[in-house]
C-alpha positions as CSV (number, residue, x, y, z in Angstrom):
1,M,30.5,6.3,28.2
2,N,28.9,3.6,30.3
3,D,27.0,0.7,28.6
4,D,23.6,1.9,29.8
5,R,24.0,5.3,28.2
6,F,25.4,3.8,25.0
7,F,22.4,1.4,24.5
8,M,19.9,4.1,25.5
9,E,21.3,6.4,22.8
10,L,20.7,3.6,20.3
11,A,17.1,3.4,21.6
12,I,16.8,7.2,21.1
13,E,18.1,6.8,17.5
14,E,15.3,4.2,16.9
15,A,12.7,6.5,18.4
16,Y,13.5,9.4,16.0
17,K,12.6,7.1,13.1
18,G,9.0,7.6,14.3
19,K,9.2,11.3,15.3
20,G,6.3,13.2,13.8
21,K,4.4,10.1,12.8
22,T,3.1,9.0,16.2
23,L,1.2,12.0,17.6
24,P,-1.0,12.1,19.6
25,N,1.2,9.2,20.9
26,P,4.8,9.8,21.9
27,A,7.8,8.8,19.8
28,V,9.5,5.8,21.6
29,G,12.4,3.6,20.8
30,A,13.5,0.3,22.3
31,V,16.6,-2.0,22.2
32,V,17.0,-5.6,23.5
33,V,20.5,-6.4,24.7
34,K,21.9,-9.7,25.7
35,N,25.5,-10.6,26.7
36,G,26.5,-7.0,25.7
37,K,25.1,-7.2,22.2
38,V,22.0,-5.8,20.6
39,V,19.7,-8.6,19.5
40,A,16.8,-6.5,18.4
41,S,15.4,-3.0,18.2
42,G,12.2,-1.3,17.4
43,F,10.3,2.0,17.4
44,H,6.7,3.2,17.6
45,E,6.0,3.7,13.9
46,K,2.6,5.3,13.8
47,Y,-0.4,6.2,16.0
48,G,-2.4,3.1,16.9
49,G,0.4,0.8,15.8
50,P,2.5,-1.6,18.0
51,H,4.6,0.1,20.7
52,A,8.4,0.1,20.5
53,E,8.9,-2.4,23.3
54,A,6.5,-4.9,21.7
55,V,8.2,-4.6,18.3
56,A,11.7,-5.1,19.8
57,I,10.6,-8.1,21.9
58,E,8.9,-9.7,18.9
59,R,12.0,-9.3,16.8
60,A,14.2,-10.7,19.6
61,G,12.1,-13.9,19.9
62,E,13.7,-16.4,22.3
63,D,16.7,-14.1,22.8
64,A,14.5,-11.8,24.9
65,K,14.6,-14.3,27.8
66,G,17.1,-13.1,30.3
67,A,17.9,-10.0,28.3
68,T,17.9,-6.3,29.2
69,L,15.4,-3.9,27.5
70,Y,16.3,-0.3,27.0
71,V,13.3,1.9,26.3
72,T,13.1,5.7,26.0
73,L,9.8,6.0,27.8
74,E,8.3,4.1,30.7
75,P,6.4,1.1,29.4
76,C,2.6,1.6,29.4
77,N,0.6,-0.3,32.0
78,H,-3.0,0.0,30.6
79,Y,-5.1,-1.2,27.7
80,G,-5.5,1.4,25.0
81,K,-5.2,0.8,21.3
82,T,-2.7,-1.9,22.2
83,P,-2.3,-4.2,25.2
84,P,0.0,-3.1,28.1
85,C,3.7,-3.3,27.2
86,T,4.4,-4.3,30.8
87,E,2.7,-7.7,30.3
88,K,4.6,-8.2,27.1
89,I,7.9,-7.6,28.9
90,I,7.0,-9.9,31.8
91,S,5.8,-12.8,29.6
92,A,9.0,-12.5,27.4
93,G,11.2,-13.2,30.3
94,I,13.1,-9.9,30.2
95,E,15.4,-9.7,33.2
96,R,16.2,-6.0,33.4
97,V,14.6,-2.8,32.1
98,I,16.3,0.5,31.7
99,V,13.8,3.4,31.3
100,G,14.9,6.8,30.0
101,L,11.9,8.8,31.2
102,R,8.8,8.2,33.4
103,D,5.6,8.6,31.4
104,P,4.0,12.0,32.0
105,N,0.6,10.6,31.0
106,P,-1.3,9.7,34.2
107,V,-3.4,7.1,32.3
108,A,-0.3,5.1,31.1
109,T,2.0,5.5,34.1
110,G,2.7,2.8,36.6
111,G,4.8,0.6,34.3
112,V,7.9,0.7,36.5
113,E,5.9,-0.4,39.6
114,R,4.3,-3.3,37.7
115,L,7.6,-4.5,36.4
116,K,9.1,-4.4,39.8
117,E,6.2,-6.4,41.2
118,A,7.0,-9.1,38.7
119,G,10.6,-9.3,39.9
120,I,12.2,-7.4,37.0
121,K,15.1,-5.1,37.9
122,V,14.2,-1.6,36.8
123,S,16.4,1.6,36.5
124,F,15.4,4.9,35.0
125,S,16.5,8.4,34.2
126,V,19.2,7.3,31.8
127,C,19.6,10.0,29.1
128,E,16.6,11.6,30.7
129,K,17.2,15.0,29.1
130,E,17.5,13.5,25.6
131,C,14.5,11.3,26.1
132,F,12.4,14.3,27.2
133,E,13.3,16.1,23.9
134,L,11.9,13.1,22.1
135,I,8.4,13.7,23.6
136,D,8.3,17.5,24.1
137,D,5.5,17.7,21.6
138,F,3.6,14.9,23.3
139,Y,4.2,16.5,26.7
140,T,2.8,19.8,25.5
141,I,-0.4,18.4,24.0
142,L,-1.0,16.5,27.3
143,K,-1.0,19.8,29.2
144,T,-2.8,22.1,26.7
145,D,-5.7,21.9,24.2
146,R,-3.7,23.3,21.3
147,A,-1.0,22.1,18.9
148,F,2.7,22.1,20.0
149,C,4.5,25.1,18.5
150,S,8.2,25.3,17.8
151,L,9.9,28.4,16.2
152,K,12.9,28.2,13.9
153,L,14.8,31.4,13.3
154,A,18.1,31.9,11.3
155,S,20.1,35.0,11.7
156,T,23.6,36.5,11.6
157,L,25.5,37.0,14.8
158,D,24.2,40.5,15.0
159,G,20.6,39.3,14.9
160,K,19.8,40.1,11.2
161,I,17.6,37.8,9.1
162,A,18.1,39.8,5.9
163,R,20.4,42.5,4.4
164,K,19.3,46.1,4.2
165,D,17.9,45.5,0.7
166,G,15.8,42.6,2.0
167,S,17.8,39.8,0.4
168,S,18.3,36.8,2.8
169,K,18.7,33.6,0.8
170,W,21.0,31.1,2.5
171,I,22.1,32.9,5.6
172,T,23.1,29.5,7.0
173,G,25.0,26.7,5.4
174,E,24.0,23.4,3.8
175,K,24.2,21.3,6.9
176,A,21.9,23.7,8.8
177,R,19.4,23.7,5.9
178,R,19.3,19.9,5.9
179,L,18.7,19.8,9.6
180,V,15.8,22.3,9.2
181,H,14.2,19.9,6.7
182,R,14.6,17.1,9.2
183,L,12.9,19.2,11.8
184,R,10.1,19.9,9.4
185,S,9.6,16.1,9.1
186,F,9.1,15.9,12.8
187,H,6.1,18.2,12.7
188,H,2.6,17.9,11.3
189,G,2.7,21.4,9.8
190,V,5.1,24.2,8.8
191,M,3.8,27.7,9.3
192,V,4.7,31.1,7.9
193,G,3.2,34.5,7.6
194,I,1.8,35.9,4.3
195,S,4.8,38.3,4.0
196,T,7.1,35.3,3.7
197,V,4.9,33.8,0.9
198,L,4.8,37.1,-1.0
199,K,8.6,37.6,-0.7
200,D,10.0,34.0,-1.0
201,D,7.2,32.0,-2.7
202,P,8.2,28.9,-0.6
203,L,6.9,25.3,-0.8
204,L,7.3,24.5,2.9
205,N,7.9,20.9,2.3
206,V,10.7,18.4,3.1
207,R,13.2,18.2,0.2
208,Y,16.8,17.8,1.5
209,I,16.2,14.5,3.2
210,S,14.1,11.4,2.3
211,S,10.7,11.4,4.0
212,D,7.6,9.2,3.6
213,R,5.3,12.0,4.6
214,Q,5.0,15.8,4.1
215,P,4.0,18.3,6.7
216,K,1.0,20.5,5.9
217,A,1.8,24.0,4.7
218,I,0.2,26.6,6.9
219,V,0.0,30.3,6.1
220,V,-1.3,33.1,8.4
221,D,-3.1,35.4,6.0
222,G,-5.8,37.6,7.5
223,K,-6.9,39.2,4.2
224,L,-6.3,36.3,1.8
225,K,-3.4,38.0,0.0
226,I,-1.9,34.7,-1.1
227,P,-1.6,34.6,-4.9
228,V,-3.4,31.9,-6.7
229,H,-0.2,31.5,-8.9
230,S,2.0,30.9,-5.8
231,K,3.8,27.6,-5.6
232,L,1.8,26.7,-2.5
233,V,-1.5,27.0,-4.3
234,K,-0.3,25.6,-7.7
235,E,1.7,22.6,-6.3
236,R,0.4,22.0,-2.7
237,A,-3.2,23.1,-2.6
238,Q,-4.4,19.9,-1.1
239,D,-1.9,20.2,1.7
240,L,-2.3,24.0,2.2
241,I,-4.1,25.5,5.2
242,V,-4.7,29.3,5.3
243,I,-5.5,30.8,8.7
244,T,-7.6,33.8,8.0
245,S,-10.2,36.1,9.4
246,Q,-13.9,35.2,9.6
247,E,-14.7,38.2,7.3
248,S,-12.4,36.9,4.6
249,L,-14.6,33.8,4.1
250,L,-17.1,36.1,2.5
251,S,-14.7,37.3,-0.2
252,Y,-14.6,36.1,-3.8
253,K,-11.0,35.0,-3.3
254,S,-12.0,32.5,-0.7
255,G,-14.2,30.7,-3.2
256,I,-11.3,30.5,-5.7
257,L,-8.9,29.1,-3.1
258,K,-11.5,26.5,-2.0
259,D,-11.9,25.4,-5.6
260,F,-8.2,24.7,-5.7
261,G,-8.6,22.5,-2.7
262,V,-7.1,24.9,-0.1
263,T,-8.4,24.6,3.4
264,L,-9.4,27.9,5.0
265,L,-9.3,28.1,8.8
266,P,-11.1,31.1,10.1
267,V,-10.3,32.7,13.5
268,Y,-11.2,35.9,15.2
269,D,-9.5,39.1,14.1
270,R,-8.7,41.1,17.2
271,G,-8.1,44.6,15.9
272,G,-6.1,43.6,12.9
273,V,-4.3,40.7,14.7
274,L,-5.5,37.2,14.2
275,D,-6.1,35.1,17.3
276,L,-3.1,32.7,17.0
277,E,-4.1,30.6,20.1
278,E,-7.5,29.9,18.5
279,A,-5.6,28.9,15.4
280,L,-3.4,26.4,17.2
281,I,-6.5,25.0,19.0
282,K,-8.4,24.6,15.8
283,L,-5.5,23.1,14.0
284,R,-5.4,20.3,16.6
285,K,-9.1,19.8,17.2
286,E,-10.5,20.3,13.7
287,L,-7.7,19.2,11.5
288,G,-5.7,16.7,13.6
289,I,-2.5,18.8,13.4
290,Y,-0.7,18.2,16.7
291,S,2.6,19.9,16.1
292,V,3.6,23.0,14.1
293,M,7.0,24.6,13.3
294,C,6.9,28.3,12.5
295,E,9.5,29.5,10.1
296,G,8.7,33.2,10.0
297,G,8.7,35.9,9.2
298,S,9.8,38.1,12.0
299,I,6.4,39.7,12.6
300,L,4.6,36.4,13.0
301,S,7.4,35.0,15.1
302,A,7.2,38.0,17.5
303,A,3.4,37.7,17.7
304,L,3.7,34.1,18.7
305,I,6.2,34.9,21.4
306,D,4.2,37.8,22.6
307,V,1.2,35.6,23.5
308,D,3.4,32.8,24.9
309,L,2.5,30.3,22.2
310,V,6.1,29.1,21.4
311,D,7.1,26.0,23.3
312,K,10.5,25.3,21.7
313,F,13.0,27.5,20.0
314,Y,15.5,26.7,17.3
315,F,17.9,29.6,16.9
316,F,20.4,29.1,14.0
317,Y,23.3,31.5,13.9
318,A,25.6,32.0,11.0
319,P,29.1,33.4,11.5
320,K,28.3,36.6,9.6
321,L,27.6,40.3,10.4
322,F,25.2,42.3,8.2
323,G,25.3,45.6,10.1
324,E,22.3,47.4,8.8
325,G,19.6,44.9,8.0
326,V,16.2,43.4,9.0
327,D,16.0,42.4,12.6
328,M,15.2,38.9,13.7
329,L,12.1,39.9,15.6
330,R,10.5,43.1,14.3
331,G,8.0,44.7,16.6
332,F,9.5,42.8,19.5
333,S,9.5,45.1,22.5
334,F,8.9,42.8,25.5
335,E,11.0,40.6,27.7
336,K,10.8,36.8,27.7
337,S,12.9,34.1,29.2
338,V,14.2,31.1,27.3
339,S,15.7,28.1,29.0
340,V,18.6,26.9,26.9
341,F,18.5,23.2,26.2
342,S,21.7,22.8,24.1
343,V,24.2,24.6,22.0
344,E,25.7,22.6,19.1
345,A,27.7,23.2,15.9
346,V,26.0,22.5,12.6
347,G,28.6,22.8,9.9
348,E,29.9,26.3,10.0
349,D,26.9,27.5,11.9
350,F,25.6,26.8,15.4
351,L,22.2,26.0,16.8
352,V,20.8,27.1,20.2
353,K,17.8,25.0,21.3
354,G,15.7,26.3,24.1
355,Y,12.3,25.9,25.8
356,S,9.9,28.6,26.8
357,E,8.3,29.2,30.2
358,N,5.5,26.9,29.0
359,L,7.6,23.8,29.2
360,K,9.4,24.9,32.3
361,R,6.1,25.4,34.0
362,F,4.8,22.0,32.9
363,L,8.0,20.3,34.3
364,R,7.5,21.6,37.8
């Protein structure tokens, strides 16, 4: 591994510390290196806060002069909530900048050119693929008016999410479950269909890893079947959003849920099917939820895929065969393409990550 890749991977690790906390800004990490050693690092911690480059340079102090800066995303070149990072880099005396990915935001781009004008040596496209994954959510919200939507599915090798009797607990192993909770922490909300709530009574929170914030719990429930004694209502009412039909707002049940503190988000019911695109638009525009991870069930997952609302896929496969059982995507009778991003082992299971045509189209 060459040095540039090694230090950029450290910057990527830094960036993930802010993943899920920075939207609608991108997650960015930076590392200052001098004489082959890291002298400081930083990441963008929250929306409106100092950018990663500024944090790392401040921490480096005088050591920044003559150093190399590794940053996962092109330094911004405009005044927003913070001053341009390019000017901070120039005034600090940074000698060389390695950029993982050019900024897709037309407002912020131009950083590479500004740094070169100031006599700083600039290289880019180091770990470009990995740096893009860091900002796939940011990239999507730049190009659409809805929330970024990822889909997590766990199945056996023969595509079953439950046995014939419906039992499905712990298809995948502990390492995969811990990773899923980390993925939850990267999103503003975790979404399921009402069938999953009725069957599993989930909490949809982050438990297996430490996290200083919890994603909102989102339930797609057109007829407000969610029980008032469910864990979500009893323990997470203030963080619970129920996507339902306009008509359901007139029901007695809606008043009870509101009294508990549940947020009801009405969308159009199109012949018994809720308008999921409208839901993702409203989640973003009305509630400030910029990224959602759907965790099922199979009917909701298929519905999202059917109307091209899934941007990223997480397919977890366990080395098991159920034979007869519940299919991964019930009601799925159409053909879609998924661009495989990576395949990796997660304990005894393996994970296939992929992007939909949405992201492929945006990248052209």
